C-alpha positions as CSV (number, residue, x, y, z in Angstrom):
1,X,60.0,134.9,58.0
2,X,63.6,134.9,59.2
3,X,64.3,137.5,61.9
4,X,67.9,138.5,62.3
5,X,68.6,140.2,65.6
6,X,71.8,142.2,65.9
7,X,72.7,143.9,69.2
8,X,75.0,147.0,68.7
9,X,77.0,149.3,70.8
10,X,79.0,151.9,69.0
11,X,79.1,150.0,65.7
12,X,78.6,152.9,63.3
13,X,81.4,151.7,61.0
14,X,79.9,148.2,60.6
15,X,76.1,148.5,60.4
16,X,76.0,149.4,56.7
17,X,78.5,146.6,55.8
18,X,76.7,143.8,57.8
19,X,73.3,144.9,56.3
20,X,74.6,144.8,52.7
21,X,76.2,141.4,53.2
22,X,73.1,139.9,54.7
23,X,70.9,141.3,51.9
24,X,73.2,139.8,49.3
25,X,73.3,136.3,50.7
26,X,69.6,136.1,51.5
27,X,68.4,137.5,48.2
28,X,65.1,135.7,47.5
29,X,64.3,134.9,51.2
30,X,61.8,136.6,53.4
31,X,63.6,138.2,56.2
32,X,63.9,141.2,58.5
33,X,66.9,142.7,60.3
34,X,66.4,144.2,63.8
35,X,69.2,146.1,65.3
36,X,68.9,146.6,69.1
37,X,71.2,149.5,69.9
38,X,72.7,150.8,73.1
39,X,75.2,153.1,71.5
40,X,76.5,156.3,72.9
41,X,78.0,157.5,69.5
42,X,76.3,158.2,66.2
43,X,75.3,154.6,65.5
44,X,71.5,155.5,66.0
45,X,71.7,158.1,63.2
46,X,73.4,155.5,60.9
47,X,70.6,153.0,61.7
48,X,67.9,155.6,61.1
49,X,69.3,156.2,57.6
50,X,69.6,152.4,56.9
51,X,66.0,151.7,58.0
52,X,64.7,154.5,55.7
53,X,66.6,153.1,52.8
54,X,65.8,149.5,53.4
55,X,62.3,148.4,54.5
56,X,63.7,145.1,55.7
57,X,65.7,146.9,58.4
58,X,64.4,148.3,61.7
59,X,66.1,149.3,64.9
60,X,65.4,149.8,68.6
61,X,67.5,152.3,70.4
62,X,67.6,151.8,74.2
63,X,68.5,154.8,76.4
64,X,70.1,154.1,79.8
65,X,70.1,150.3,79.3
66,X,73.1,148.1,78.5
67,X,73.8,144.5,77.9
68,X,74.2,142.2,74.9
69,X,71.9,139.4,76.3
70,X,69.1,141.8,77.3
71,X,69.4,143.5,73.9
72,X,68.9,140.1,72.2
73,X,65.8,139.3,74.3
74,X,64.4,142.7,73.4
75,X,64.8,141.7,69.8
76,X,63.1,138.4,70.5
77,X,60.0,140.3,71.7
78,X,60.0,142.7,68.7
79,X,60.6,140.2,65.9
80,X,57.9,138.9,63.5
81,X,59.6,135.8,62.2
82,X,59.2,132.1,63.2
83,X,62.9,131.5,62.7
84,X,65.3,133.7,64.7
85,X,69.0,134.4,64.2
86,X,71.4,136.1,66.6
87,X,74.6,137.5,65.4
88,X,77.0,140.4,66.1
89,X,77.5,143.5,64.0
90,X,81.3,143.5,64.1
91,X,81.6,141.0,61.2
92,X,83.3,138.3,63.3
93,X,80.1,136.3,62.5
94,X,80.2,135.9,58.7
95,X,76.7,136.7,57.2
96,X,77.6,134.4,54.3
97,X,76.9,131.5,56.6
98,X,73.2,132.4,57.0
99,X,71.9,130.3,54.0
100,X,73.7,127.2,55.4
101,X,72.1,127.7,58.8
102,X,68.7,128.3,57.3
103,X,69.0,125.1,55.2
104,X,69.6,123.1,58.4
105,X,66.5,124.6,59.9
106,X,64.4,123.8,56.8
107,X,65.5,120.2,57.0
108,X,64.0,119.9,60.5
109,X,66.5,121.0,63.1
110,X,65.3,123.2,65.9
111,X,68.6,124.9,66.7
112,X,71.7,125.4,64.6
113,X,75.0,126.5,66.0
114,X,78.0,127.6,63.9
115,X,81.0,126.0,65.7
116,X,84.6,127.0,65.8
117,X,85.6,123.7,67.2
118,X,84.6,121.1,64.6
119,X,86.5,120.2,61.4
120,X,86.5,123.2,59.2
121,X,86.0,125.7,62.0
122,X,88.5,128.1,63.5
123,X,88.6,130.6,66.3
124,X,91.6,132.5,64.8
125,X,89.7,135.8,65.1
126,X,90.4,135.9,68.8
127,X,93.5,137.1,70.6
128,X,95.4,134.6,72.6
129,X,94.0,135.9,75.9
130,X,90.4,135.8,74.6
131,X,91.0,132.2,73.3
132,X,92.0,131.2,76.8
133,X,89.0,132.9,78.3
134,X,86.6,131.5,75.7
135,X,87.9,127.9,76.1
136,X,87.9,128.1,79.8
137,X,84.3,129.4,79.8
138,X,83.3,126.6,77.4
139,X,84.9,124.0,79.7
140,X,83.0,125.4,82.7
141,X,79.7,125.2,80.8
142,X,80.3,121.6,79.8
143,X,81.2,120.6,83.4
144,X,78.3,122.5,85.0
145,X,75.5,122.0,82.5
146,X,74.4,118.8,80.8
147,X,72.6,120.6,77.9
148,X,75.7,122.7,77.1
149,X,77.2,119.4,75.8
150,X,74.7,119.4,72.9
151,X,77.1,121.6,71.0
152,X,80.9,122.0,70.8
153,X,80.5,125.8,71.0
154,X,78.0,126.8,73.7
155,X,79.7,130.1,74.0
156,X,78.8,131.1,70.5
157,X,77.1,134.4,70.0
158,X,76.0,133.3,66.5
159,X,73.1,130.8,66.2
160,X,69.7,130.2,64.6
161,X,66.6,128.5,66.0
162,X,62.9,128.0,65.6
163,X,61.1,130.6,67.8
164,X,58.7,128.0,69.3
165,X,61.5,126.5,71.4
166,X,61.5,129.6,73.7
167,X,57.7,130.0,73.7
168,X,56.4,130.5,77.3
169,X,60.0,130.6,78.7
170,X,61.2,133.3,81.0
171,X,64.7,134.2,79.9
172,X,66.8,136.1,82.4
173,X,70.1,136.6,80.6
174,X,73.1,138.0,82.4
175,X,76.1,139.3,80.4
176,X,76.8,138.1,76.9
177,X,75.9,134.4,76.5
178,X,72.3,134.1,75.6
179,X,72.8,130.8,73.7
180,X,73.7,129.0,76.9
181,X,70.3,129.9,78.4
182,X,68.5,128.8,75.3
183,X,70.3,125.5,75.4
184,X,69.5,124.9,79.1
185,X,65.8,126.1,79.0
186,X,64.7,125.7,75.4
187,X,62.2,123.1,74.3
188,X,64.1,121.7,71.3
189,X,64.4,118.2,69.9
190,X,67.4,118.4,67.6
191,X,70.6,120.5,67.4
192,X,72.9,120.8,64.3
193,X,76.3,122.3,63.9
194,X,78.1,123.8,61.0
195,X,81.8,124.8,61.0
196,X,82.7,128.4,60.7
197,X,85.9,130.5,60.9
198,X,85.7,133.2,63.5
199,X,86.8,136.4,61.7
200,X,89.1,139.2,63.0
201,X,87.0,142.0,64.5
202,X,86.2,144.9,62.1
203,X,86.1,148.5,63.2
204,X,85.6,149.4,66.9
205,X,87.3,147.7,69.8
206,X,86.0,144.7,71.7
207,X,83.4,145.2,74.4
208,X,84.7,142.3,76.5
209,X,85.7,143.1,80.0
210,X,86.5,141.5,83.4
211,X,83.0,142.5,84.6
212,X,81.5,140.5,81.8
213,X,83.5,137.4,82.8
214,X,82.1,137.8,86.4
215,X,78.6,138.1,84.9
216,X,79.2,134.9,83.0
217,X,80.1,133.0,86.2
218,X,77.1,134.4,88.0
219,X,74.9,133.4,85.0
220,X,76.4,129.9,85.0
221,X,75.6,129.5,88.7
222,X,72.1,130.7,88.2
223,X,71.5,128.3,85.3
224,X,72.7,125.4,87.5
225,X,70.3,126.4,90.2
226,X,67.4,126.6,87.8
227,X,68.1,123.3,86.0
228,X,66.8,120.4,88.1
229,X,69.0,117.8,86.5
230,X,72.2,119.8,86.9
231,X,71.5,121.1,90.5
232,X,70.7,117.5,91.5
233,X,74.1,116.3,90.3
234,X,76.0,119.0,92.1
235,X,74.0,118.4,95.3
236,X,74.9,114.7,95.0
237,X,78.6,115.7,94.6
238,X,78.5,117.9,97.7
239,X,76.9,115.1,99.7
240,X,79.6,112.7,98.5
241,X,82.2,115.2,99.6
242,X,80.7,115.4,103.1
243,X,80.8,111.6,103.2
244,X,84.6,111.7,102.8
245,X,84.8,113.8,106.0
246,X,82.4,111.5,107.8
247,X,84.4,108.4,106.7
248,X,87.7,109.9,107.9
249,X,86.3,111.1,111.2
250,X,84.7,107.7,112.1
251,X,87.9,105.9,110.9
252,X,90.2,108.1,113.0
253,X,87.9,107.7,116.0
254,X,87.7,103.9,115.8
255,X,91.4,103.4,115.2
256,X,92.7,106.2,117.5
257,X,90.3,105.8,120.4
258,X,89.3,102.2,120.5
259,X,92.3,100.6,118.7
260,X,89.9,98.8,116.4
261,X,91.4,96.7,113.6
262,X,92.4,99.0,110.7
263,X,90.5,96.9,108.1
264,X,87.4,96.6,110.3
265,X,87.5,100.3,111.0
266,X,87.7,101.0,107.3
267,X,84.7,98.9,106.5
268,X,82.6,100.3,109.4
269,X,83.5,103.9,108.6
270,X,82.6,103.3,104.9
271,X,79.2,101.9,105.8
272,X,78.4,104.7,108.3
273,X,79.5,107.3,105.7
274,X,77.3,105.6,103.1
275,X,74.3,105.8,105.4
276,X,75.1,109.5,106.1
277,X,75.2,110.1,102.3
278,X,71.9,108.3,101.9
279,X,70.1,110.4,104.5
280,X,71.4,113.6,103.1
281,X,70.5,112.6,99.5
282,X,67.1,111.5,100.6
283,X,66.3,114.8,102.3
284,X,68.4,117.2,100.2
285,X,69.3,116.0,96.7
286,X,66.1,114.1,95.9
287,X,63.7,115.8,98.4
288,X,60.0,115.1,97.7
289,X,60.9,112.3,95.3
290,X,60.7,109.5,97.8
291,X,58.2,107.3,95.9
292,X,59.6,104.0,97.1
293,X,59.6,102.7,100.7
294,X,62.5,103.9,102.9
295,X,64.2,100.4,103.3
296,X,63.9,99.8,99.6
297,X,65.7,103.1,98.8
298,X,68.3,102.4,101.4
299,X,69.0,98.9,100.1
300,X,69.3,100.1,96.5
301,X,71.6,102.9,97.5
302,X,73.9,100.5,99.3
303,X,73.9,98.1,96.4
304,X,74.6,100.8,93.7
305,X,77.3,102.6,95.7
306,X,79.0,99.2,96.5
307,X,79.1,98.6,92.8
308,X,80.6,102.1,92.5
309,X,83.5,101.0,94.9
310,X,84.3,98.1,92.6
311,X,84.1,100.5,89.5
312,X,86.5,102.9,91.3
313,X,89.0,100.1,92.0
314,X,88.7,98.6,88.5
315,X,89.3,102.0,86.8
316,X,92.2,102.8,89.1
317,X,93.8,99.4,88.4
318,X,93.5,99.8,84.6
319,X,95.0,103.2,84.5
320,X,97.7,102.6,87.1
321,X,98.9,99.1,86.2
322,X,98.1,98.9,82.5
323,X,98.5,102.6,81.4
324,X,101.2,103.5,83.9
325,X,99.4,106.6,84.9
326,X,100.3,108.4,88.1
327,X,98.6,106.7,91.0
328,X,96.8,109.9,92.2
329,X,95.5,110.7,88.7
330,X,94.4,107.1,88.3
331,X,92.5,107.2,91.5
332,X,90.9,110.5,90.5
333,X,89.7,108.9,87.3
334,X,88.3,106.0,89.3
335,X,86.5,108.4,91.7
336,X,85.0,110.4,88.8
337,X,83.8,107.3,87.0
338,X,82.3,105.9,90.2
339,X,80.6,109.2,91.0
340,X,78.9,109.2,87.6
341,X,77.8,105.6,88.1
342,X,76.5,106.3,91.6
343,X,74.6,109.4,90.6
344,X,73.1,107.9,87.4
345,X,72.1,104.6,89.0
346,X,70.5,106.1,92.1
347,X,68.9,108.9,90.1
348,X,67.2,106.3,87.8
349,X,66.5,103.5,90.1
350,X,66.7,104.5,93.8
351,X,64.7,107.7,93.5
352,X,63.4,107.0,90.0
353,X,63.7,110.5,88.3
354,X,65.3,108.9,85.2
355,X,67.1,112.2,84.3
356,X,70.6,111.4,85.4
357,X,72.3,110.5,82.1
358,X,75.2,112.9,82.0
359,X,77.0,111.3,79.1
360,X,77.7,114.0,76.5
361,X,76.1,113.6,73.1
362,X,78.9,113.2,70.5
363,X,76.5,113.1,67.6
364,X,76.4,116.8,66.6
365,X,73.4,116.5,64.4
366,X,70.7,114.3,66.0
367,X,67.4,114.0,67.7
368,X,67.5,114.8,71.4
369,X,64.0,113.5,72.0
């Protein structure tokens, strides 16, 4: 059975329409529609009438509780299906797309995300301000969370998945982006995308608010903290930043106090900063993962980070001399590339966790196993 979970808040003008359109496009399929309602208007009365008229429809009205994401998880707990869909009642998520999503699931995919950002998709249903907010939120998710890169639209509120991918998981959603938590915590092997055109909102006004944006940032931070691979990368980056200050302090001390040769001071300060980074990473970033002898870890760290210095220089040279890019931007690109190399190589071979590949998956329909 397919369970379609639709959170509602003051959507009395839309619930009949979305129900009719779902029933039309899924004629012949076994499905149920569960509305999880937090409304303060007459929406519960409308839902009561619909559920009496249509045995496929049920609803849960929550008193004194608000939140789109928690409404969705309430629906997860109440549903009977082995395939779940989450969508809005405001008709910005076209029900006519449901058969296409279901076909992807039936061909073996665990999670299917309609995307506004692949050929054939469009986010034209959003105002300019909401487009800016949405794309900024998407960029933050991609930067912060590796698994968010498995789809071009991790901010989507419209998706379908096999229920088993969240079995045994504790979902703690904040705000309005439950898909992001499913992506980060879910036990899935394959993700597919289909294009869709985001529709103008029908009926009541948007529920988006500044408070919801703050909730999103809080949720993003919490997901980073609960995702070992992501928190490890950001710890590594913080340690690297501390190394810059150590390097500058030692360099200034040697040149300013002892009049040491500038080049020699640069080399010594770099090696001391590298040792500081190693110790912090050993006791902070990869704590309790010290399976190799100390000197072996230290030697590997120096080797891989030294290679990173050459990578930084090579990338800088290519972009500055060959592509005529601004020298600061060229250096930033070199630093970013070297940082990914340093993290990935040390994560795989110095501390041996083998989970450091942060390269986004550009194949939008593939096995993640």
